C-alpha positions in Angstrom: -3.1 60.3 -51.2 -3.2 56.7 -52.4 -1.6 55.4 -49.2 -4.4 57.1 -47.1 -7.1 55.5 -49.2 -5.5 52.1 -48.8 -5.3 52.5 -45.0 -8.9 53.5 -45.0 -10.0 50.4 -46.8 -7.9 48.2 -44.5 -9.6 49.6 -41.5 -13.1 49.1 -43.0 -12.2 45.5 -43.9 -11.7 44.5 -40.3 -14.6 42.6 -38.8 -16.3 44.5 -36.0 -17.8 41.8 -33.7 -19.7 44.4 -31.7 -21.4 45.7 -34.8 -22.4 42.2 -35.8 -23.8 41.4 -32.4 -25.7 44.7 -32.4 -27.3 43.9 -35.8 -28.2 40.4 -34.7 -29.9 41.6 -31.6 -31.7 44.3 -33.5 -33.2 41.7 -35.9 -33.7 39.0 -33.3 -37.5 39.1 -33.7 -37.2 38.5 -37.4 -34.8 35.6 -37.0 -37.0 34.0 -34.3 -40.0 34.4 -36.6 -38.3 32.6 -39.4 -37.2 29.8 -37.1 -40.7 29.3 -35.7 -42.2 29.4 -39.2 -39.8 26.7 -40.3 -40.7 24.5 -37.3 -44.4 25.0 -37.9 -44.0 24.0 -41.6 -42.0 20.9 -40.6 -44.6 19.9 -38.1 -47.5 20.3 -40.6 -45.6 18.3 -43.2 -45.0 15.5 -40.7 -48.7 15.3 -39.8 -49.8 15.4 -43.4 -47.3 13.0 -44.9 -48.1 9.3 -45.4 -46.3 7.0 -42.9 -44.4 4.1 -44.4 -43.8 0.9 -42.4 -41.2 -1.6 -43.2 -40.7 -5.3 -42.4 -37.8 -7.6 -43.2 -37.1 -11.3 -43.4 -34.2 -13.6 -44.3 -34.7 -17.0 -46.1 -32.0 -19.6 -46.5 -32.4 -21.6 -49.7 -31.2 -25.2 -49.5 -30.1 -26.9 -52.7 -31.6 -30.2 -53.7 -29.5 -33.3 -53.3 -27.8 -34.1 -56.5 -26.7 -37.5 -57.8 -23.3 -36.0 -58.4 -21.3 -36.6 -55.1 -19.3 -33.5 -55.6 -22.5 -31.4 -55.3 -24.4 -33.4 -52.8 -22.7 -31.9 -49.7 -22.0 -28.4 -51.0 -24.2 -25.9 -49.2 -23.3 -23.2 -51.8 -23.9 -25.2 -54.9 -26.6 -22.8 -56.1 -25.3 -20.3 -58.6 -26.2 -16.6 -58.8 -28.4 -17.3 -61.8 -30.3 -19.9 -59.8 -30.8 -17.4 -57.0 -32.1 -14.8 -59.5 -34.6 -17.4 -60.6 -35.7 -17.9 -56.9 -36.2 -14.1 -56.6 -38.4 -14.1 -59.7 -40.4 -17.0 -58.3 -40.9 -15.1 -55.0 -42.3 -11.9 -56.7 -44.1 -13.8 -59.4 -47.7 -12.8 -60.3 -49.0 -16.2 -59.1 -47.4 -15.9 -55.7 -48.5 -12.4 -55.0 -52.1 -13.0 -56.3 -52.4 -16.1 -54.1 -51.5 -13.9 -51.1 -54.0 -11.2 -52.1 -56.8 -13.7 -52.6 -56.1 -15.3 -49.2 -56.0 -12.0 -47.3 -59.0 -10.6 -49.1 -61.0 -13.6 -47.9 -59.6 -13.3 -44.4 -60.0 -9.5 -44.1 -62.7 -8.6 -46.6 -63.3 -5.1 -45.2 -59.8 -4.1 -44.2 -57.4 -5.4 -46.8 -57.3 -3.5 -50.1 -53.7 -3.9 -51.4 -53.2 -4.5 -55.2 -50.7 -6.6 -57.1 -48.8 -3.5 -58.3 -48.6 -2.1 -54.7 -47.1 -5.3 -53.2 -44.7 -6.0 -56.1 -43.5 -2.4 -56.2 -42.8 -2.3 -52.5 -40.9 -5.6 -52.5 -37.1 -5.4 -52.4 -35.2 -8.7 -52.7 -31.4 -9.2 -52.5 -29.3 -12.4 -52.8 -26.3 -13.0 -50.6 -23.7 -15.9 -50.7 -25.8 -17.6 -53.4 -28.0 -19.2 -50.7 -29.5 -16.4 -48.6 -32.5 -14.3 -49.7 -33.1 -11.0 -48.0 -36.6 -9.6 -48.4 -37.7 -6.1 -47.4 -41.4 -5.0 -47.7 -42.7 -1.4 -47.2 -46.3 -0.6 -46.9 -48.6 2.2 -45.6 -50.6 0.0 -43.2 -48.9 -0.9 -40.0 -51.1 -4.0 -39.4 -50.7 -5.6 -42.8 -47.0 -4.9 -43.4 -45.8 -7.8 -41.4 -48.8 -10.0 -42.3 -48.3 -9.6 -46.1 -44.6 -10.4 -45.8 -45.3 -13.5 -43.7 -47.9 -14.7 -46.2 -45.5 -14.1 -49.1 -42.8 -16.2 -47.3 -45.3 -19.0 -46.7 -46.6 -19.0 -50.3 -43.1 -19.0 -51.7 -42.0 -21.9 -49.5 -45.2 -23.9 -50.4 -44.7 -23.2 -54.1 -41.0 -24.3 -53.9 -42.0 -27.4 -52.0 -44.5 -28.3 -54.7 -42.0 -27.7 -57.4 -39.5 -30.0 -55.7 -42.1 -32.7 -55.4 -43.1 -32.4 -59.1 -39.4 -32.5 -60.1 -38.9 -35.7 -58.1 -42.1 -37.2 -59.7 -40.8 -36.3 -63.2 -37.4 -37.7 -62.5 -38.9 -41.0 -61.2 -41.1 -41.2 -64.2 -38.2 -40.6 -66.6 -36.0 -43.2 -64.9 -38.9 -45.7 -64.8 -39.4 -45.3 -68.5 -35.7 -45.4 -69.4 -34.7 -48.2 -67.1 -36.0 -51.1 -69.3 -34.3 -49.6 -72.3 -31.0 -49.2 -70.4 -31.3 -52.8 -69.2 -31.8 -54.0 -72.7 -28.9 -52.0 -74.0 -26.7 -53.3 -71.2 -27.6 -56.9 -71.8 -26.9 -56.5 -75.5 -23.6 -54.8 -74.9 -22.5 -57.5 -72.5 -23.5 -60.2 -74.9 -21.5 -58.6 -77.7 -18.5 -58.2 -75.5 -18.7 -61.8 -74.2 -19.0 -63.1 -77.8 -15.9 -61.1 -78.7 -14.0 -62.6 -75.8 -15.1 -66.1 -76.7 -14.1 -65.5 -80.4 -10.6 -64.5 -79.3 -10.3 -67.7 -77.2 -10.4 -65.7 -73.9 -11.2 -68.0 -71.0 -12.8 -65.3 -68.7 -16.2 -63.9 -69.3 -16.0 -60.5 -67.9 -19.8 -59.8 -67.8 -21.5 -62.9 -66.5 -25.1 -63.1 -65.2 -24.1 -62.0 -61.6 -22.3 -58.9 -62.9 -25.3 -57.9 -65.0 -27.6 -58.5 -62.1 -25.4 -56.4 -59.8 -25.5 -53.5 -62.3 -29.2 -53.7 -62.7 -29.7 -53.8 -58.9 -27.5 -50.7 -58.6 -29.8 -48.8 -61.1 -32.9 -50.0 -59.1 -31.3 -48.8 -55.9 -30.8 -45.3 -57.3 -34.4 -45.3 -58.5 -35.6 -46.3 -55.0 -33.4 -43.5 -53.5 -35.3 -41.0 -55.7 -38.6 -42.4 -54.5 -37.6 -42.1 -50.9 -36.5 -38.5 -51.2 -39.7 -37.6 -53.0 -41.7 -39.1 -50.1 
């Protein structure tokens, strides 16, 4: 009796393709209805959803020339921390607000983006410690590219002004320190020459020509800073 039951279950467990096909055809209208309803829902969602436009740009950040010769010709001298600082400058409140003010004056009736909208839709990534990748997403097709271009222009202008101010500050510092350095150098040379003379040394290692040469070298470095600033 048990063997007959087992055989019965084995027969029923077999897949009957003809029965499955029959059930499918019998409910074809229901399946088509579900498919059409899903397509209609997707189409309505597509029409009602807000479209997002995206614009991208890539900026290469060149490092400033350094007095240190080992860094002067190194295109990747900027560290990752310096690049993080550049990212913060790019999305700073001053930079974004300047762009908003400029576009509000140029398109008073069309432009209505806020600071939080622009900053929240900005994505900045650093690469190789010298490349800055910027992605901006916005709901307005017209202003997506315009806003990104203005942000790039404002960032470059701010960075140029910062470099100019840095050169001016460096020149001012050197101009103020140069007389003191000259005085210390003359005093040190005098003491060293007096020591040489007191020990009956014939040579005077720091004569007037040597001192003049060192001072001219300092002046040449100051002139180099002035030239780069111009």
